[in-house]
C-alpha positions as CSV (number, residue, x, y, z in Angstrom):
1,X,99.1,99.6,105.2
2,X,98.4,97.3,101.9
3,X,101.3,98.1,99.7
4,X,100.1,97.9,95.8
5,X,103.0,98.4,94.2
6,X,102.8,94.4,92.8
7,X,99.2,94.5,92.2
8,X,100.1,97.9,89.8
9,X,102.6,97.1,88.2
10,X,100.9,93.0,87.2
11,X,98.3,94.9,85.6
12,X,100.3,97.5,83.3
13,X,102.7,94.8,82.2
14,X,99.0,93.0,81.3
15,X,97.9,95.8,80.2
16,X,101.2,96.0,77.3
17,X,101.0,92.4,76.9
18,X,96.9,92.8,75.6
19,X,98.6,96.1,73.3
20,X,100.9,94.1,72.1
21,X,99.1,90.8,71.4
22,X,95.9,92.9,69.6
23,X,99.2,94.2,67.5
24,X,99.7,97.6,69.8
25,X,103.3,98.2,69.5
26,X,103.8,100.4,72.5
27,X,101.4,102.6,74.9
28,X,102.2,106.0,76.3
29,X,102.2,106.5,80.2
30,X,98.2,108.0,80.3
31,X,97.4,105.2,78.4
32,X,98.2,103.5,81.1
33,X,97.6,105.9,84.1
34,X,93.4,106.2,81.8
35,X,93.5,101.8,81.7
36,X,94.9,101.7,85.9
37,X,92.5,104.3,87.0
38,X,95.0,106.3,87.7
39,X,97.5,109.3,86.7
40,X,100.8,108.9,85.0
41,X,103.4,109.7,87.4
42,X,102.6,106.5,89.7
43,X,103.3,104.7,86.6
44,X,106.4,106.5,85.6
45,X,107.2,105.4,89.7
46,X,106.9,102.1,88.3
47,X,108.8,101.6,85.1
48,X,111.9,102.7,86.3
49,X,112.4,99.2,88.7
50,X,110.1,97.2,85.4
51,X,113.1,98.9,82.8
52,X,115.6,98.6,84.9
53,X,114.9,95.0,85.1
54,X,114.3,94.4,81.5
55,X,110.6,93.9,81.7
56,X,110.0,96.9,79.7
57,X,111.4,99.2,77.1
58,X,110.6,103.2,76.0
59,X,111.3,105.4,73.7
60,X,111.4,109.3,74.5
61,X,109.3,111.7,72.4
62,X,106.2,112.7,70.5
63,X,106.2,109.2,69.0
64,X,107.5,107.2,71.8
65,X,106.0,104.8,74.3
66,X,106.0,101.7,76.2
67,X,106.0,98.2,75.2
68,X,107.2,94.8,76.7
69,X,110.7,94.3,77.3
70,X,111.1,89.7,76.2
71,X,107.8,88.8,74.7
72,X,104.6,87.9,77.5
73,X,105.7,83.7,78.1
74,X,109.4,85.2,79.0
75,X,108.4,86.9,81.9
76,X,106.5,86.0,84.8
77,X,105.1,86.9,87.9
78,X,108.3,86.9,90.3
79,X,110.6,89.0,88.1
80,X,107.6,91.8,88.1
81,X,107.2,91.5,91.7
82,X,110.8,91.5,92.7
83,X,111.4,94.5,90.3
84,X,109.4,96.9,91.5
85,X,109.1,95.2,95.7
86,X,113.7,94.3,95.7
87,X,113.8,92.3,98.6
88,X,110.8,93.3,100.9
89,X,109.6,90.2,102.8
90,X,105.6,90.0,102.7
91,X,106.0,90.8,106.7
92,X,107.8,92.5,108.1
93,X,108.7,92.1,112.2
94,X,107.9,93.7,115.5
95,X,110.4,94.6,118.2
96,X,109.2,94.6,121.7
97,X,111.3,94.4,125.0
98,X,111.8,91.1,126.1
99,X,109.4,90.1,129.3
100,X,107.8,86.5,129.4
101,X,108.6,83.3,126.4
102,X,106.6,85.2,123.3
103,X,108.4,88.6,124.1
104,X,111.2,86.8,124.6
105,X,111.4,84.8,121.2
106,X,108.2,86.5,118.4
107,X,110.7,88.5,116.2
108,X,112.9,85.4,115.6
109,X,109.8,83.1,115.0
110,X,108.2,85.3,113.0
111,X,111.0,86.7,110.9
112,X,111.7,82.8,110.6
113,X,107.6,82.1,109.4
114,X,107.7,85.3,106.7
115,X,111.2,84.2,105.1
116,X,108.9,81.3,104.7
117,X,105.6,83.0,103.1
118,X,107.6,85.4,101.5
119,X,109.6,82.0,99.0
120,X,106.4,79.7,98.9
121,X,104.6,83.5,97.0
122,X,107.7,83.7,94.7
123,X,107.6,80.1,94.0
124,X,104.0,80.2,93.2
125,X,104.7,83.8,91.3
126,X,108.1,81.8,89.8
127,X,106.0,79.6,88.0
128,X,103.7,81.7,85.9
129,X,104.0,84.0,82.9
130,X,102.7,87.3,81.9
131,X,101.5,85.2,78.9
132,X,100.0,83.2,81.1
133,X,98.2,85.5,83.7
134,X,96.7,86.6,80.4
135,X,94.4,83.7,79.2
136,X,93.2,83.0,82.5
137,X,92.5,86.3,82.9
138,X,90.6,85.5,79.5
139,X,88.9,82.7,80.6
140,X,87.8,84.8,83.6
141,X,86.2,87.1,81.5
142,X,84.6,84.6,79.2
143,X,82.7,83.3,82.4
144,X,81.6,86.6,83.1
């Protein structure tokens, strides 16, 4: 099963960054849900770890809403990824009965392979900010 928490959280954060860039102070969970094509309860589930990490701020009440916790150029994609996925690995190893060379060693090998893949992804995400990504999306939109 493919985990969509990171791409959904990234899209949520990009919508907040775009709103801020366009002079909109905050968005409601309903507005974010509409932009994501999902329901407000999923948005609220994603907002919790993002808020706990200081990446978003929310206020309650009639005039409440959600906004970025820091400027878009001070939020890395790694922070978003880590907030919603924690220490989860991209891939999970599979335990199998030890019957041959492959089955006796594959779990250990795969754990190492997954750790290297995780490190590569995290390093790449560390060097991209929310502002960088919004700029890239503007370029993509201009060439559409």
